[in-house]
TIMAR-519791 format. One record per atom (N, C-alpha, C, O): residue number from 0; residue in one letter; x, y, z. Coordinates in steps of 0.02 Angstrom, whole numbers, plus 32768, in hexadecimal, padded with zeros to 4 digits. Atoms other than C-alpha are relative to their C-alpha. Layout:
// TIMAR-519791
   num   residuo      u      v      w
   NUM         a      X      Y      Z
...
//
This chain:
// TIMAR-519791
   num   residuo      u      v      w
     0         m   801D   7FD8   7FCB
     0         m   686D   D44A   F485
     0         m   8007   7FDE   8043
     0         m   8006   7FFF   8077
     1         s   7FFA   8025   7FC1
     1         s   6881   D3C2   F506
     1         s   8041   8011   8025
     1         s   8047   8002   8060
     2         q   7FC1   7FED   7FE0
     2         q   6931   D403   F528
     2         q   7FFB   8044   8023
     2         q   802A   8058   8047
     3         q   800A   7FBF   7FE1
     3         q   68EC   D4AB   F561
     3         q   7FE4   7FF8   8046
     3         q   7FBD   7FCA   8053
     4         a   8017   8004   7FBA
     4         a   68CD   D4CA   F61A
     4         a   7FC6   8030   800C
     4         a   7FC3   8051   8041
     5         f   8038   7FD3   7FF9
     5         f   682D   D52C   F5FD
     5         f   7FC7   7FDE   8025
     5         f   7FBF   7FA1   8023
     6         s   803B   801B   7FDE
     6         s   6791   D517   F667
     6         s   7FC0   8022   7FE8
     6         s   7F89   8009   7FF5
     7         k   803B   7FDB   8015
     7         k   671C   D596   F617
     7         k   7FF9   8000   7FB4
     7         k   802A   7FFF   7F8F
     8         h   8010   8000   8047
     8         h   66C6   D596   F56F
     8         h   8022   803A   7FDB
     8         h   803F   8030   7FA6
     9         g   7FE3   7FC5   801F
     9         g   6703   D646   F548
     9         g   804B   7FFA   7FF6
     9         g   8066   8016   7FC6
    10         e   7FB7   8009   8007
    10         e   67B9   D614   F563
    10         e   8010   7FD7   7FC2
    10         e   803F   7FE7   7F9D
    11         y   7FF6   8028   803C
    11         y   67AD   D58F   F4DD
    11         y   7FF1   8029   7FC1
    11         y   8015   8026   7F90
    12         m   8013   7FD6   8039
    12         m   6755   D608   F469
    12         m   8037   8032   7FEF
    12         m   804A   803A   7FB5
    13         t   7FCB   7FCF   800B
    13         t   67DB   D68D   F480
    13         t   803D   7FDF   7FE2
    13         t   805C   7FFA   7FB4
    14         f   7FC6   8025   801A
    14         f   6864   D60D   F462
    14         f   7FF7   7FF0   7FB6
    14         f   8024   7FFB   7F8D
    15         l   800C   8012   8046
    15         l   6815   D5D1   F3C0
    15         l   7FFF   803D   7FD2
    15         l   801B   803B   7F9B
    16         k   8006   7FC4   802A
    16         k   67EF   D67F   F37F
    16         k   8044   8023   7FF9
    16         k   8055   8039   7FC2
    17         k   7FC1   7FDB   8001
    17         k   6897   D6CC   F3AD
    17         k   8039   7FD7   7FE1
    17         k   805C   7FEF   7FB5
    18         d   7FC7   8028   8015
    18         d   6911   D63D   F38F
    18         d   7FF5   7FDC   7FBE
    18         d   8025   7FC7   7F9D
    19         h   800D   8027   803D
    19         h   68BA   D5E9   F2FD
    19         h   7FD4   8025   7FCD
    19         h   7FBF   8008   7F9B
    20         a   8026   7FD5   802E
    20         a   685A   D679   F2AA
    20         a   7FBD   7FE1   7FEB
    20         a   7FA9   7FE6   7FB1
    21         i   8041   801E   800D
    21         i   67B4   D61C   F2B8
    21         i   7FCA   8033   8010
    21         i   7FD1   8059   8040
    22         t   8036   7FD0   7FF4
    22         t   6714   D680   F2AC
    22         t   7FDC   7FF0   8042
    22         t   7FE0   7FB9   805C
    23         h   8023   8007   7FC0
    23         h   66A9   D69B   F348
    23         h   7FD0   7FC5   8000
    23         h   7FD1   7F9B   802D
    24         g   8032   8035   8002
    24         g   661C   D627   F313
    24         g   801E   7FBB   7FFD
    24         g   8007   7F8D   801F
    25         f   7FE0   8041   8006
    25         f   668E   D599   F2E1
    25         f   8026   7FEE   803F
    25         f   8027   7FB4   8054
    26         a   7FDD   800C   7FC1
    26         a   66F8   D5AD   F37F
    26         a   7FCE   7FEA   8036
    26         a   7FDD   7FBE   805E
    27         n   8034   8014   7FD1
    27         n   6657   D5A1   F3E4
    27         n   7FEB   7FB8   7FF3
    27         n   7FE4   7F90   8023
    28         f   8014   8044   8013
    28         f   6622   D503   F386
    28         f   8036   7FCD   8016
    28         f   8025   7F9A   8034
    29         i   7FC9   802D   7FEE
    29         i   66CD   D4B1   F39E
    29         i   8004   7FF7   804C
    29         i   800C   7FC0   8065
    30         t   7FFC   8002   7FB6
    30         t   66D0   D4DE   F457
    30         t   7FC6   7FD8   801E
    30         t   7FD1   7FAF   804B
    31         l   803A   8026   7FE7
    31         l   6620   D49B   F475
    31         l   800B   7FB5   7FF4
    31         l   7FFE   7F8D   8021
    32         k   7FF4   8047   800F
    32         k   664D   D3F7   F41F
    32         k   8037   7FE3   802C
    32         k   8030   7FAD   8047
    33         f   7FC8   8018   7FD8
    33         f   66F4   D3E8   F47A
    33         f   7FEB   7FF5   8048
    33         f   7FFE   7FC3   8067
    34         r   8015   8004   7FBA
    34         r   66A4   D407   F524
    34         r   7FC2   7FD4   8009
    34         r   7FAB   7FCA   8041
    35         e   803D   8029   8000
    35         e   660F   D398   F4F5
    35         e   7FC7   8026   8023
    35         e   7FA1   8009   804A
    36         a   8033   7FD4   7FE2
    36         a   659F   D42A   F526
    36         a   7FC9   8011   7FCE
    36         a   7F9D   8039   7FDE
    37         d   8034   7FF3   8032
    37         d   6536   D42B   F487
    37         d   7FC6   7FCF   8008
    37         d   7FCD   7F9C   802A
    38         a   803C   802A   7FFA
    38         a   6489   D3E0   F477
    38         a   800D   7FB9   7FE6
    38         a   7FF1   7F89   8001
    39         g   7FF3   8042   801C
    39         g   64CC   D350   F40E
    39         g   8029   7FD3   802C
    39         g   802D   7F97   8021
    40         s   7FD6   8027   7FD3
    40         s   653F   D319   F49B
    40         s   7FDA   7FE9   803F
    40         s   7FF7   7FCA   806B
    41         s   8028   8012   7FC5
    41         s   64B1   D301   F519
    41         s   7FC6   7FD5   7FEB
    41         s   7FAF   7FD8   7FB2
    42         d   803D   8025   8010
    42         d   6422   D288   F523
    42         d   7FC3   802C   8011
    42         d   7FC9   805F   8033
    43         a   803D   7FD7   7FFA
    43         a   636F   D2C9   F522
    43         a   7FEE   800F   8048
    43         a   7FD9   8047   8057
    44         d   8011   7FF4   7FB9
    44         d   6355   D2B4   F5DE
    44         d   802D   8036   801E
    44         d   8016   8060   8044
    45         d   7FD3   7FCD   7FE7
    45         d   63F0   D31C   F604
    45         d   7FED   8045   7FE6
    45         d   7FF0   8076   800B
    46         l   8013   7FBF   801D
    46         l   63B7   D3A5   F58E
    46         l   7FC4   801E   8023
    46         l   7FC2   805A   802F
    47         i   803B   7FE7   7FDD
    47         i   6310   D3B2   F5E5
    47         i   8012   8018   8046
    47         i   7FFB   804C   805C
    48         t   7FEA   7FEC   7FBD
    48         t   6362   D3B8   F691
    48         t   8025   8043   7FFE
    48         t   8018   806F   8027
    49         i   7FD9   7FC2   8006
    49         i   63DC   D440   F659
    49         i   7FD2   803B   7FEE
    49         i   7FDB   8072   8008
    50         q   802C   7FCA   8016
    50         q   6352   D4A5   F605
    50         q   7FD9   801E   803A
    50         q   7FCD   805A   803B
    51         y   8028   7FE7   7FC8
    51         y   62F0   D4B4   F6A7
    51         y   8028   800C   803F
    51         y   800C   801A   8074
    52         k   7FD5   7FF4   7FC6
    52         k   6385   D4C8   F71B
    52         k   7FF7   8048   8017
    52         k   7FF9   8076   7FEF
    53         g   8008   7FBD   7FE4
    53         g   6369   D55C   F78E
    53         g   7FB9   8019   8001
    53         g   7FAB   804B   8021
    54         k   8045   7FE9   8003
    54         k   62B0   D56A   F76B
    54         k   7FD8   7FEB   803E
    54         k   7F9C   7FF9   8043
    55         d   8023   8015   7FC4
    55         d   6286   D51E   F814
    55         d   7FFD   8037   8034
    55         d   7FD9   8030   8066
    56         k   8003   7FC8   7FD2
    56         k   62A5   D5C3   F86D
    56         k   7FBD   8024   7FF5
    56         k   7FAD   8036   7FBD
    57         p   8043   7FE2   8009
    57         p   61F9   D60E   F88E
    57         p   8003   8049   7FEA
    57         p   8033   806C   7FF8
    58         y   8008   7FBA   8015
    58         y   61C0   D6B2   F841
    58         y   7FD9   8023   8037
    58         y   7F9C   8023   8037
    59         i   8021   7FDD   7FC8
    59         i   619C   D718   F8DD
    59         i   801E   8046   8006
    59         i   8058   8051   7FF7
    60         g   7FE9   7FBC   7FF5
    60         g   61A8   D7CF   F905
    60         g   801A   801F   7FC0
    60         g   7FF7   801F   7F8D
    61         r   7FE4   7FDF   803C
    61         r   621A   D828   F88B
    61         r   8022   7FCF   7FD1
    61         r   8039   7FE3   7F9C
    62         l   7FE3   8033   802B
    62         l   625C   D785   F843
    62         l   7FC8   7FE5   7FD3
    62         l   7F9D   7FC0   7FEA
    63         e   8036   800E   802F
    63         e   61F0   D770   F7A7
    63         e   8015   7FCF   7FCA
    63         e   8051   7FC2   7FC1
    64         t   7FF1   802A   8039
    64         t   61E3   D6F9   F715
    64         t   8022   8029   7FCA
    64         t   8013   8065   7FC3
    65         s   7FDD   7FDB   8034
    65         s   6254   D729   F685
    65         s   7FD6   800A   7FC2
    65         s   7FEB   802D   7F93
    66         g   802C   7FF6   8039
    66         g   61C3   D720   F60C
    66         g   801B   7FE0   7FC1
    66         g   8030   7FA6   7FC2
    67         p   7FEA   801D   8040
    67         p   61F5   D708   F556
    67         p   804B   7FF1   7FFD
    67         p   8062   7FD2   7FCD
    68         f   7FB9   800D   7FFF
    68         f   62AD   D700   F587
    68         f   8011   7FC1   8026
    68         f   804A   7FB8   803A
    69         g   7FF8   803C   7FD8
    69         g   6296   D659   F5DF
    69         g   8031   7FCD   7FE6
    69         g   8044   7F9F   800B
    70         t   7FD0   8031   8019
    70         t   630D   D5FB   F56D
    70         t   8045   800D   801C
    70         t   806D   7FDE   8023
    71         m   7FBE   7FF0   7FE5
    71         m   63A4   D655   F5B4
    71         m   7FFC   8014   804A
    71         m   802B   8008   806F
    72         c   8008   7FE7   7FBC
    72         c   6362   D6A0   F656
    72         c   7FC0   7FE3   801D
    72         c   7F8E   7FDC   7FFA
    73         t   803B   801C   7FE1
    73         t   62E9   D656   F6D2
    73         t   7FDA   8034   8029
    73         t   7F9D   802D   8034
    74         h   801E   7FCD   7FD5
    74         h   62C7   D6F1   F73C
    74         h   8017   8045   7FEA
    74         h   8049   804C   7FC7
    75         k   7FEA   7FBB   800A
    75         k   62CF   D7AE   F732
    75         k   7FEC   8029   803C
    75         k   7FC0   8016   8064
    76         i   800F   7FD2   7FC9
    76         i   62CD   D83E   F7AC
    76         i   7FFD   8046   7FE2
    76         i   802B   805B   7FBF
    77         q   8007   7FBB   8016
    77         q   628E   D8EC   F785
    77         q   8023   802D   8033
    77         q   8010   802E   806D
    78         l   7FDE   7FD0   7FD4
    78         l   6305   D96E   F7CD
    78         l   7FEE   8046   7FE9
    78         l   7FF7   8057   7FAF
    79         t   8012   7FBB   8011
    79         t   62C8   DA21   F7D4
    79         t   8027   8032   802A
    79         t   8027   806E   801B
    80         e   7FD9   7FD4   7FD4
    80         e   6338   DA67   F85E
    80         e   8040   7FDE   8013
    80         e   8042   7FA1   801B
    81         l   7FBF   801B   7FEE
    81         l   63EE   DA50   F88C
    81         l   7FFD   7FD9   8042
    81         l   8022   7FA9   804D
    82         e   8006   8020   7FBE
    82         e   63BA   DA1F   F93C
    82         e   7FE7   7FB8   7FFC
    82         e   7FEE   7F92   802C
    83         q   8018   8045   8008
    83         q   636C   D980   F8F7
    83         q   8038   7FCF   7FF5
    83         q   802D   7F92   7FF7
    84         v   7FC6   802C   8005
    84         v   641A   D93B   F8DA
    84         v   8018   7FF4   8047
    84         v   803F   801B   8063
    85         d   7FF2   800F   7FBA
    85         d   6428   D8E9   F984
    85         d   801F   7FBB   8006
    85         d   802D   7F9A   7FD4
    86         d   7FE0   8041   7FF4
    86         d   6471   D84D   F9D4
    86         d   7FD7   7FC6   7FE2
    86         d   7FF4   7F96   7FC9
    87         e   802A   8035   801C
    87         e   63DC   D7E2   F99E
    87         e   800B   7FFB   7FB4
    87         e   8014   7FC4   7F9A
    88         l   7FF5   8000   8048
    88         l   63F1   D815   F8E7
    88         l   8045   7FE5   7FEF
    88         l   804C   7FBC   7FC2
    89         l   7FBC   8017   800E
    89         l   64AC   D7FA   F8EC
    89         l   8007   7FB5   800D
    89         l   802D   7F93   7FE9
    90         s   7FFD   8048   7FF4
    90         s   6492   D74C   F937
    90         s   7FDF   7FD9   7FC7
    90         s   7FF6   7FA4   7FB5
    91         w   8020   8020   8039
    91         w   641A   D720   F8A8
    91         w   802E   8000   7FC3
    91         w   8032   7FCE   7F9F
    92         i   7FD2   7FFC   8038
    92         i   6498   D75C   F828
    92         i   8039   7FCE   8009
    92         i   804C   7FAB   7FDA
    93         k   7FCA   802F   7FF2
    93         k   6522   D6F7   F87A
    93         k   7FE8   7FB8   7FF7
    93         k   800C   7F8F   7FDA
    94         e   801D   8043   8008
    94         e   64B2   D65C   F881
    94         e   7FF8   7FEF   7FB6
    94         e   8008   7FB7   7FA1
    95         a   8009   800B   8048
    95         a   6487   D66E   F7C8
    95         a   8043   7FF5   7FDE
    95         a   804A   7FCA   7FB3
    96         y   7FBD   8007   801E
    96         y   653F   D683   F79C
    96         y   801D   7FBB   8010
    96         y   8038   7F9A   7FE4
    97         e   7FE5   8041   7FEB
    97         e   6571   D5E8   F7FF
    97         e   7FDD   7FC7   7FDB
    97         e   7FFE   7F97   7FC7
    98         q   8025   8035   8024
    98         q   64E8   D57F   F7AC
    98         q   8011   7FFF   7FB6
    98         q   800B   7FCB   7F95
    99         a   7FF0   7FFC   8048
    99         a   6520   D5BA   F700
    99         a   8045   7FE4   7FF0
    99         a   8054   7FD8   7FB6
   100         k   7FBC   8019   800C
   100         k   65D2   D579   F716
   100         k   7FFF   7FBC   7FE1
   100         k   8033   7F9F   7FD4
//
């Protein structure tokens, strides 16, 4: 896998599944290990830092706590009208995307 010029997790997964007929779960496991992105490849302090990454943004206005979905998402926004999709919301989505890279 080190000979591949991939930068994203999904690219490695697709390569393993398509070119080597590996199942989704096993391709994910191999990719996590290869990229050292699994819990076993980090020390405890790093895991704690990563777990709370992004949770420093305050919950104000329409930006709310994600509630029980806090393991994957730190915030949520209730949208009830199309007009609520505005520049502020798009900037939050872009910020979340950039932090997830």
